[in-house]
N, C-alpha and C positions, 0 to 999 in steps of 0.2 A: 421448612426453606425452600426460598426463592432457586430455580435451577434455569441454569442457562446450558447451551450447548453450541460449541465454539466449537466450529471444521475448521483445522489447519493452525499448526505451532510454528509459523514462521514468526518472527520476530512482532510483527503487529498481535495476530492472535496470543501470542502469552503475552503480552506486557495485556492482553486485554484481564488474557485470566487472569491475569495477577490484582488487577483493579477490584474485579469484582467478587473476588477471592481475600481480601482487605478487606472486602468490605461486607463479609461473613455472609456471602453469597456462595450458594454451590458450583459447581464447574466441572462439565462436562466435555475437558478437549477432545476432540476423537483426528487423529490422523490414521495414515493407512498403517503403522508401524505402532502403530500406541507409543508414542514420545513423549514429552513435554515437558516439565517440571517437576518434581516431588516435595510434595507441601499438601499442607491441611487446606480442607476447601476446592480441589483440585483434581476431579479423576481418569485419565487416562486413559481410555479407549482405543484398542485395536480394530477399525472397521475399514472396506471402502466406501467413500463417502457417494458413490458412484450408483451404490445397492438405495434407489429409495425406499424398501424395503426396508431390506435394516439401517437406516437414518431415520424414518420414520418413527422403528421402534424407540433408537436413541431419541427420538425428539418429543416423546411423546408426556404429556407432562410437564416441559419447560415453559418458563415466561415466553425467551428469546433464541433464536438461534442466529449464529454471527456466521454468516459464510467468510472465513479469511481468506479461506487455503485456493490458492493456484498453483495449473501445471506446470511442470517444463515448459519456458519460454520457448520451444523448439516446437510444439505438438499444444502452442494453444486454440490450434482452428479442430482439431479432431478432438483435448479429452478436455477443454472447459464449454464447450456445450453439451453436453451428458454430465455432470458436474453442476452444473448453475441447475439444469432441469431437476433435477434430485434432490439439489436445498429448495427447490421450491416445489420440489412435490412435497416436503415431509409439512414444508411451514401451512400448505394448503389442508396437509393432513387433520396436524395435531392443533392447528388453529394458532403456535407459537407464533410472535411477530418474529419478522427477516430484518434482520440489518445486514447491508451486504457494503464491502469493502470493495472500494472501488479503483480507477485511477483516470485521468484526462483523456484517453489518446481515442474516447469517442466524438469529443469535441472536432476534433480534428486544427488543423491550421488559425489559430485564433489570431486579431488584430488585434492588439490593445489587451489590459485584462480578463481570466474567464471565469464566468460568472456562472452559476449555477443557472439561470432563464436560458442559457443559449442553445441554442437546439444541434443536434447531436452532426457532425457531419466529417466521419470518422471518412478518411485516402487509405489508410492499410486493414491489411486482412486483421491481425491484432487491434485494434479499433473497429471494424465494424462485428468483431467474436463480444464485445466489449458494450458495444451499443445495439445491441441484440438483446442481449443479460438481459439490460435493462428495462430497455423494452418488454421482455416477455413476462417481467417483474412486476413491472408496471401497466401493463395490460393485465392481470391481476385481482392487482389491492383500487383498480378503478372497478373490477364485476366482480367485488365485495367477498375472493376469493380468501385474502389475505391484507395485511397490514405488511408493508415494507419501505423503506425506505437506501436509500444509497450511500459512503459516506465516502467523497473521493478524497484519491491525495492526489502529492507532485511526484518528482523522487523521492527513494526513502532516503533518509538518513538515521544514525544509529550506530549500535557496535556489531550489533548483526542482522541490520537492514541490508533485504537483495537489491543492489539497482547496479548502475551503471558506474557512477562514480567511486563504492564502493568496491568494483571490484575494479577497477583503470584505477582510479585516482588514488586516495585515502592510502594501502598500501607504502606504496612508492613513497609518498608525501610523509607521514608517518616513519619510515624508513630513510630518511632526507634524499632520496633519490631521483633522478627525473622522470617525469610522469606525460603521459601524449594522452587523447578527453577528445573525440569529435565534435567538429563546429564552433562557436563564435565561443575562447573560453572571454570572454567579454562581453558580453551579451546576462542580461536581469534571465535568470529563472527561480521557480520557484523549488524548495527543500522541502518534503516534510517529514520532523520528528516523528518514529515509532511512538513514540512511550502519550503524541499529542496525538497522534490516530484512534489511538486504546483511550486517551481521554475523549474526545468528539465518541469515538461509537458509542460508548458506556452510556452519555449524556443524552445524546440524540436516543438512545435505544429505552429510555426513561421518560420520553415524553409525549403527551398527547400531540403534539405540532411537526412529529417529524414523518410522520408516515404521507410517501404520497410523493414526495419529491425528493429533489437530489440534496447534499448537504458538502462542504467545502473544508478537506480539515482544517487547522492550521495552519498554517506555508511560510514564508522569509523566499523573499527575490535576494539572490544573492550573482553573482556571476561564479562559475568558475574559479580566476583565476584569488578570489577573493576570499569566496568557499577558500580554499589551498590555504587562504597565509595566516585564518582562522583557526585551520583545523593544528599548522604548524604550531599558529602560536600556544592553542589548547596542549600540544604537547609539548611547551614548557623546554623549547633546545635549546641551544646556547647555540644554536648557530642563528645569527640573522642574517640569513643573504633569503632572499626570496625563494618561494618555491619553483622549482622549475617545471615550465609545462610548454610539453610543443598541440601544437591543432593537429591531432588524426583528420586526413580525410577523406574526403567516402574512396576514391579508389584505394586508400591503404587499409580500410575497413572492408570494404568489401574485400579485397586480397585477403583479411585476417580470416575471413572469414570465410572461406574453401576450406577451411584445414576446423574451420570450429563451428558445429547447429547455431548455436547460442547469438555468435558474435555474429552468424549469415542474418538471424533476425533482429539486428541491432540498424541495419541498411536501411529500410521504412521506416522506422520512428525516428531519422537525422530529423527532420526538420523540429522538434520540439529545441536543437541543439542550437543551431542555423541561424534562427532567432532571438529576439527577447518570449520567455512565455512566461508568466506569472497568474497565479495560478491565489485572487479573491476570494478572502477566506475570509472576508466580513459578514455575512450575515449567519455567519457560523459564533462566531467570536461574540459579536452580538448579543445574542438568543440568550447561548449558555451561558455565559458571563464568563466565556475561558480565553484564557493570558493569550494570548498570538507568542506562531511557534519560537518552541523556544530551542532552537538551534545551538544557544550556547550548551546546552546539557550537554543536546547530540555531540556534540564537538568533543566535548569531555571526554564522553561512554567509550567516542571511536580511538582518543587520546589514549586512555586510560589500556586500552589492548594493546600497544605494546609495552606495557609492560609488562602485561602476562607471561 
């Protein structure tokens, strides 16, 4: 039976594990606490993924190693490099194909659609971390030590997705309360449903054309205002009023960050929200016959959380 190792049990890691298990393949889901879904086809393992020796043991015999974990948002500079190094080492030592889950931070500000051929031009600490991770993995690939690819997503959507929108806006919209969000509320911004990321990760991991390059997960551009309208409609409330949104200024965000280290980390990423930010996922959709981003499914899942 084909075995895959997934490091990280966030929304995308779990969705990927379910897809592989549904296909009759065996998944070893690795997290520090051994958490994840209890079902046939998924083995939950508690381990420190920064321990390259232990991760190598767990990856031995696996066809694919999926890197879907991320440290606390305010600890990226310190904790992401050793995690990335251990993942890359485990893939090299075992011969497993290495599929990285990435984001768009490494591109820096971009005028126009963000395509896979753009060079890395990060202007932030977290952007430089992400760019370095891909640079190191690609160098190993080009040296013939490992096969690697990276699937990059925009801001995540879905019931359990971790994103700024899900933290600040979605709960308020679903509760019919005013919400505040940084940046231009009417600028086009791309969103990625975690289920679509999982579909892309699995499809790309199985294809010989995947290796040594970046792919963009199916994503859809919508302004924060329009996204909130659609979320309210998905919730099926009887209230026809427009979701009440306010722009959170950089100064207000910085003030909030003085009391919360995670919020403080958002300040350097404001450029993503103050201008159009559109991820072009055409190449992935065409190459792998994947439908465009299913934002309607993501919003339905999010709306359903209000009924829990």
